[in-house]
C-alpha positions as CSV (number, residue, x, y, z in Angstrom):
1,M,119.1,138.4,-62.5
2,A,119.2,134.8,-63.9
3,T,121.7,132.1,-63.1
4,A,123.5,129.8,-65.5
5,T,126.0,126.9,-65.4
6,T,129.1,126.2,-67.5
7,T,128.9,123.1,-69.6
8,T,132.7,122.8,-70.1
9,R,135.9,124.6,-69.2
10,V,135.4,128.1,-70.6
11,N,137.3,131.4,-70.7
12,L,136.0,134.3,-68.7
13,R,137.0,137.3,-70.8
14,G,137.3,141.0,-70.2
15,G,134.8,141.8,-73.0
16,P,132.2,140.2,-75.4
17,G,134.6,138.7,-77.9
18,T,137.6,136.5,-78.4
19,T,139.9,139.5,-78.9
20,F,139.4,140.5,-75.3
21,P,141.9,139.1,-72.7
22,V,141.2,136.1,-70.6
23,V,140.4,137.0,-67.0
24,T,140.4,133.4,-65.8
25,V,139.3,129.9,-66.9
26,L,136.0,128.6,-65.3
27,N,135.7,124.9,-64.7
28,T,132.8,122.8,-65.9
29,G,129.8,123.2,-63.6
30,T,130.6,126.7,-62.4
31,T,127.5,128.6,-61.3
32,L,127.2,132.1,-63.0
33,T,125.0,135.1,-62.3
34,V,123.9,136.5,-65.7
35,L,124.0,140.3,-65.7
36,N,123.5,141.1,-69.4
37,E,123.6,139.6,-72.9
38,K,125.2,140.9,-76.0
39,E,125.5,139.3,-79.4
40,G,126.1,135.7,-78.2
41,W,128.1,136.7,-75.2
42,L,126.9,136.8,-71.6
43,E,128.1,139.3,-69.0
44,V,128.4,137.3,-65.8
45,E,129.7,137.2,-62.3
46,A,131.4,134.1,-61.1
47,A,133.4,133.5,-57.9
48,G,133.6,137.2,-57.2
49,Q,134.9,138.0,-60.7
50,R,133.0,139.8,-63.5
51,G,133.5,139.2,-67.2
52,F,132.0,137.7,-70.4
53,V,131.6,134.1,-71.6
54,S,130.3,132.7,-74.8
55,A,126.6,131.8,-74.5
56,G,127.2,128.5,-76.3
57,F,129.1,127.1,-73.4
58,V,126.6,127.6,-70.6
59,T,123.1,126.4,-69.7
60,R,120.8,129.0,-68.4
61,E,117.8,128.6,-66.1
62,G,115.1,126.5,-67.9
63,Q,117.5,124.8,-70.2
64,G,118.8,122.0,-68.0
65,V,117.2,118.7,-68.5
66,A,116.2,116.0,-66.0
67,P,119.2,113.9,-64.8
68,G,119.7,110.3,-65.9
69,L,119.0,108.5,-69.2
70,M,115.5,108.3,-70.6
71,A,115.8,104.6,-71.0
72,A,115.3,103.6,-67.4
73,P,116.0,99.9,-66.5
74,D,112.3,99.2,-66.8
75,E,112.0,100.7,-70.3
76,H,110.7,97.3,-71.5
77,E,107.8,97.8,-69.1
78,G,107.1,101.3,-70.2
79,G,109.7,103.5,-68.7
80,R,109.5,107.3,-68.8
81,F,107.3,107.3,-71.9
82,A,104.8,104.7,-70.9
83,G,101.5,105.4,-72.7
84,V,103.1,107.6,-75.4
85,Q,102.2,106.4,-78.9
86,L,105.0,106.1,-81.5
87,S,103.0,108.0,-84.1
88,P,101.2,111.3,-83.6
89,P,97.3,111.6,-83.6
90,P,95.8,111.8,-87.1
91,E,95.1,115.5,-86.9
92,Q,98.8,116.2,-86.3
93,C,100.1,114.2,-89.3
94,I,101.6,116.0,-92.3
95,Q,99.7,115.8,-95.6
96,L,102.0,116.1,-98.6
97,G,100.9,117.4,-102.0
98,A,101.9,116.1,-105.4
99,G,105.5,116.7,-106.4
100,A,106.8,116.9,-102.8
101,S,110.6,117.0,-102.6
102,S,112.7,114.1,-101.2
103,G,113.5,116.2,-98.2
104,D,109.8,117.0,-97.6
105,K,109.0,113.3,-97.9
106,L,111.8,112.3,-95.4
107,V,110.5,114.9,-92.8
108,A,106.9,113.9,-93.3
109,N,107.5,110.2,-93.1
110,T,109.7,110.5,-90.0
111,W,107.1,112.7,-88.3
112,N,104.0,110.7,-89.3
113,R,105.7,107.4,-88.2
114,C,107.4,108.6,-85.0
115,G,106.1,112.0,-84.2
116,G,104.2,111.0,-81.1
117,L,107.4,109.8,-79.4
118,L,109.6,112.5,-80.9
119,G,107.3,115.1,-79.5
120,A,107.4,113.6,-76.0
121,V,111.2,113.4,-76.2
122,S,111.5,117.0,-77.4
123,E,109.4,118.2,-74.5
124,H,111.6,116.2,-72.0
125,L,114.8,117.7,-73.5
126,K,113.2,121.2,-73.9
127,L,113.6,121.2,-77.7
128,D,111.4,122.4,-80.4
129,A,109.8,119.3,-81.9
130,G,111.2,120.4,-85.3
131,A,114.8,120.1,-83.9
132,A,114.1,116.6,-82.7
133,V,112.6,115.6,-86.0
134,S,115.2,117.2,-88.2
135,V,118.2,115.7,-86.3
136,F,116.7,112.3,-86.2
137,A,115.7,112.3,-89.8
138,T,119.2,113.5,-90.9
139,E,121.1,111.0,-88.8
140,S,118.8,108.0,-89.5
141,S,117.8,108.8,-93.1
142,G,114.4,107.6,-92.1
143,K,115.2,103.9,-92.2
144,A,115.2,101.7,-89.1
145,F,114.5,98.4,-90.7
146,G,115.2,97.0,-94.2
147,A,112.8,95.4,-96.6
148,D,113.4,92.0,-95.1
149,G,112.4,93.2,-91.6
150,R,115.9,93.2,-90.1
151,M,117.3,96.3,-88.6
152,V,119.6,98.4,-90.8
153,I,123.2,97.8,-90.0
154,R,126.7,98.7,-91.2
155,F,129.5,96.3,-90.4
156,E,132.9,97.9,-89.9
157,N,135.8,95.8,-90.8
158,H,138.4,98.0,-89.1
159,H,136.5,97.9,-85.8
160,F,136.3,94.1,-86.0
161,H,140.0,94.0,-86.6
162,R,140.6,96.0,-83.4
163,H,138.2,94.0,-81.3
164,W,139.1,90.5,-82.6
165,G,141.0,90.4,-85.9
166,K,144.3,91.8,-84.6
167,A,144.7,88.8,-82.2
168,N,143.4,86.4,-84.9
169,K,145.2,87.8,-87.9
170,A,145.3,84.6,-90.1
171,I,141.6,84.0,-90.0
172,F,140.7,87.7,-90.2
173,D,142.9,88.3,-93.3
174,Q,141.4,85.3,-95.0
175,H,137.9,86.9,-94.9
176,F,138.2,90.7,-94.4
177,R,140.1,93.6,-95.8
178,F,140.3,97.4,-95.2
179,N,142.6,100.2,-96.1
180,E,145.2,100.5,-93.4
181,T,146.0,104.1,-94.1
182,K,142.3,105.2,-94.1
183,P,140.7,102.3,-92.2
184,W,137.2,103.4,-92.6
185,T,137.6,102.8,-96.4
186,G,138.3,99.8,-98.6
187,H,136.1,97.3,-96.8
188,E,135.7,94.0,-98.5
189,W,134.9,90.4,-97.5
190,R,134.6,86.9,-98.8
191,A,133.0,83.8,-97.3
192,S,135.8,81.4,-98.2
193,A,139.4,81.4,-99.4
194,G,138.4,80.3,-102.8
195,E,136.2,83.3,-103.5
196,E,137.2,86.8,-104.7
197,F,137.1,89.7,-102.2
198,R,134.1,92.0,-102.8
199,P,132.7,95.2,-101.3
200,F,129.5,95.1,-99.3
201,H,128.7,98.6,-98.1
202,G,125.5,99.9,-99.7
203,S,123.7,96.6,-99.6
204,Q,121.9,95.4,-96.5
205,Q,122.2,91.8,-97.8
206,G,125.9,92.3,-98.0
207,E,126.2,94.0,-94.6
208,W,124.3,91.1,-92.9
209,A,126.3,88.4,-94.8
210,A,129.6,89.9,-93.6
211,F,128.3,90.4,-90.1
212,E,126.9,86.9,-89.8
213,L,130.3,85.5,-90.8
214,A,132.0,87.6,-88.2
215,R,129.6,86.3,-85.6
216,T,130.8,82.8,-86.2
217,F,134.2,83.8,-85.1
218,H,133.2,86.0,-82.1
219,D,129.6,87.0,-81.6
220,T,130.1,89.8,-79.1
221,A,133.0,91.4,-81.0
222,A,131.0,91.3,-84.2
223,K,128.1,93.2,-82.5
224,L,130.5,95.8,-81.1
225,C,131.4,96.5,-84.7
226,I,128.1,97.3,-86.3
227,S,126.3,100.6,-86.5
228,M,122.7,99.7,-85.6
229,G,119.3,100.8,-86.7
230,G,118.0,104.2,-87.8
231,P,120.4,106.2,-85.6
232,Q,123.4,104.0,-86.7
233,I,124.9,103.9,-83.2
234,L,128.0,101.8,-83.1
235,G,127.6,98.7,-80.9
236,S,130.7,99.6,-78.8
237,N,128.7,102.7,-77.6
238,F,126.1,100.6,-75.9
239,A,126.5,102.1,-72.5
240,E,126.2,105.7,-73.7
241,A,122.9,104.7,-75.5
242,G,121.5,103.3,-72.2
243,F,122.2,99.6,-72.3
244,E,124.0,97.3,-70.0
245,S,125.6,95.2,-72.8
246,V,125.9,95.2,-76.6
247,D,123.7,92.1,-76.6
248,Q,120.9,94.0,-74.9
249,M,121.3,96.8,-77.4
250,F,121.3,94.4,-80.3
251,E,118.1,92.7,-79.1
252,A,116.3,96.0,-78.4
253,F,117.3,97.6,-81.8
254,S,116.3,94.4,-83.6
255,T,112.7,94.6,-82.3
256,S,111.8,98.2,-81.7
257,E,112.1,101.5,-83.5
258,R,110.7,103.1,-80.4
259,R,113.7,101.9,-78.5
260,Q,116.1,103.1,-81.2
261,I,114.7,106.6,-80.9
262,I,115.1,106.7,-77.2
263,A,118.6,105.3,-77.4
264,F,119.5,108.0,-80.0
265,F,118.5,110.9,-77.8
266,D,120.1,109.2,-74.7
267,F,123.3,109.0,-76.8
268,V,122.9,112.7,-77.7
269,Q,122.3,113.8,-74.1
270,G,124.6,111.5,-72.2
271,P,124.4,111.4,-68.4
272,S,124.7,115.2,-68.1
273,T,121.8,117.5,-67.2
274,Q,123.6,120.2,-69.2
275,S,124.7,118.4,-72.4
276,R,126.4,120.7,-74.9
277,K,124.7,118.8,-77.8
278,V,121.2,119.2,-76.2
279,L,122.0,122.9,-75.6
280,A,122.9,123.4,-79.3
281,L,119.6,121.8,-80.3
282,Q,117.7,123.9,-77.9
283,Q,119.4,127.0,-79.5
284,Q,118.7,125.6,-82.9
285,D,122.5,125.9,-83.6
286,F,122.7,122.9,-85.9
287,L,126.2,123.6,-87.1
288,K,127.4,123.4,-83.6
289,F,125.5,120.3,-82.9
290,A,126.9,118.7,-86.1
291,S,130.4,119.7,-85.0
292,L,129.9,118.0,-81.6
293,Y,128.1,114.9,-82.9
294,N,129.6,114.3,-86.4
295,G,133.0,115.9,-85.8
296,P,134.2,119.3,-87.1
297,G,135.3,117.9,-90.5
298,N,131.7,116.8,-91.3
299,A,130.0,119.7,-89.5
300,P,129.2,121.9,-92.5
301,E,127.6,119.1,-94.5
302,Y,125.5,117.7,-91.6
303,G,124.7,121.1,-90.2
304,E,123.3,122.2,-93.5
305,K,121.2,118.9,-93.8
306,I,119.7,119.4,-90.4
307,T,118.9,123.0,-91.1
308,R,117.1,122.0,-94.3
309,M,115.1,119.4,-92.5
310,F,114.2,121.9,-89.8
311,E,113.1,124.5,-92.4
312,A,111.0,121.8,-94.1
313,F,109.3,120.7,-90.9
314,N,108.5,124.4,-90.0
315,R,106.9,124.8,-93.5
316,L,104.9,121.6,-93.2
317,R,104.3,121.7,-89.5
318,P,100.6,121.0,-88.7
319,A,98.9,123.9,-86.9
320,S,98.2,121.8,-83.9
321,V,102.0,121.2,-83.3
322,A,103.2,124.3,-81.6
323,A,106.6,125.8,-82.4
324,V,109.2,126.8,-79.8
325,S,111.3,129.9,-80.5
326,A,115.1,129.5,-80.1
């Protein structure tokens, strides 16, 4: 018999399905003895009671990952992945034929540029390499830096309003706008009061211009309000991505795609050894991962994108890169 651990509060039911009555509610971190498995449900024994739990809410033996973030404090000196090359060896690179689709190109470019590190990260998190590649390619769109060498950013007016503009309304309103009903929309800016307001999303030159203006008012607040690099992690999430400050995150993302990749998967894992997002990737349940990472409203769209990327990588996967079954 195997053991497992709950990753969240979960119902222990009288049978394998949501139509069966709830016997009790198990707390996060409850140790289970797995007796049997049936169509996504585990028959378990916990605290002297027997019942069924959904397999998606537990981590079984062999699925738990090492505790702590991958970006150790000495990451700049090598850290956990010291000696691991960013790109894979030549024999593991994907060779595309003529007429390759845009999805195939995105997967191939992501793997050929970062596959060495992505492979090491996937081993650490006990993922199929294809899961790591597909989720990173989907979330980053394959771009860490722009044509001018600066990291890709997205400046969020509504976040800057929350962190600084609300307390400095007159100055904020002179330069920035957003839709107050749907604050993630309607973003516009202008450099001076004599100019017309104009949108800037979709242009890295525009994103950086708006961001640099915001920095003149409050540098730290401005950094908290940009989504950074390939993974587009919001600056205010610096701690979850393994940094002590947003300034540290900004510096690391500005200089290293390698650091961006590690931060992305630290952000996915969090401090838990039994992350539900990591478990979903281990199980190749990309719809569930998207629901946890992108939110339930965007889950179908992102889940489908990740699945397409995963299928493309499996089709293009070099023979020397072993697959891991779900």
